[in-house]
N, C-alpha and C positions, 0 to 999 in steps of 0.2 A: 303492382308490387306482388311479390312471392312470399308466402310464410311457410314455414315447418313447424309444426306443433307436436310436441312429445307427450306421452302420458305413460303411465306405468309403473314408475319407479318406486321405491321405498325399502324399508327394512325387511331382510328376509334371514333366515338361519341358515349356517352352513349346511349344503345339501338339499336347499330347498330351491325352488323355481321362481321364476319371473318373467313376466311377458312386457316388452316395450312396444308401444305403436306410436308411429310419425304419421302425420298427415300432411302432405303439401296443397296448398291452396292459393289463389291469387290467378294472375293471367299468364296460365301455362299453356303453351304450345306443346313442350315434349318434354318427358323426363328421360333422361339416360341413366347413368348408374345411380342407385341409392346406397346408403350405408349407415352403419353404426360406428361411431368411435369413442373412445372412453379417456379421461383424465383423471388420474389419481393424484391426489396432495403430492407435490413436489416432483412430480414426473411429467414427461411430454405425453401429449395427445396420441395416442395410438389407434389403429385400424382394428375393429374387433369383426366386423363383416361387411362384406357388399355383395350387391346382386345386380346384374345388367337387366336391360329393358326386357332380353330374352330368357332371363333367369338364371344366369350362369353366376354362380357365388364364389366367395373367398373367404376364406375366414382366417385369422389370427391362430397360430399352433397351438396356443394355450387353451383355446375355448372350442377346439375341432371335437366332434362326438358328444357334445353337450350342450350346443349351440345351434339354432336354427334360424336363418334369415328368410324371409318371404316377403312378397311384394303384391298388392293387386293394382294394376296397372289402370283398371277403370276407375278406381277410387283413389288413385296417386297416393296409395298409403304402402308404409313398409313397417314390417314387425320384427320383432327379435326375442326369439324363444330361447330363454337361458335356464338349463338344467344344472343340477349338482354344483351349486354355487358355492364359491369359495372364498374366503375373507379378502385374498387378493384380487377378486373381482370388484371390490369396493371402489366405486370410481363416480364421476359424473359422467353419465352417457349422453353423446350428442348425435342427433339424427343428420344425415347429409344427402344433399341430393345435387345432380347436375342438372340443371334445367335451362332449357331454352322459351323465353317467355315470348309471348305472342308479340310478333313484329320484329323480333330481334334475328340476327343471323347466325349469333353463335351462343354457345350456351355457358352459363355461369354456375360456380359453387355456392350453396346456399347451406346454413347452419340451422338447428333449431336452438332452442335457448337452453338445451341441457336438463337431464333429469337425473337425480342421486339415486345410486343403487348401493345400499349398504350392507354388507353381508357380515352378521355379527350374531353370537349367541347371548 
């Protein structure tokens, strides 16, 4: 089994900062891309940022310049640092990882349980 466990969500004022963390655990052979997605009420889930195993990153246009994704391949973790937060950043944030389990020949997509981020004064 593979699990993704997120932490770090909460309530923050506009202009504030937040760091989300996600740790993958279980029977893991390799992790390909890792990333963060978010889903606001009444909206579709959208990609916030992804990072490959070699460190190549991709960001949603609306968060570029104020968000940084990073990962620690030795610890199987991925973090999302968000600054200058806006009310429109309010959403449930989900960790995602493409993982090859021990004994498998192909990768599968895994999701965390989600963590709420609320930006409000």
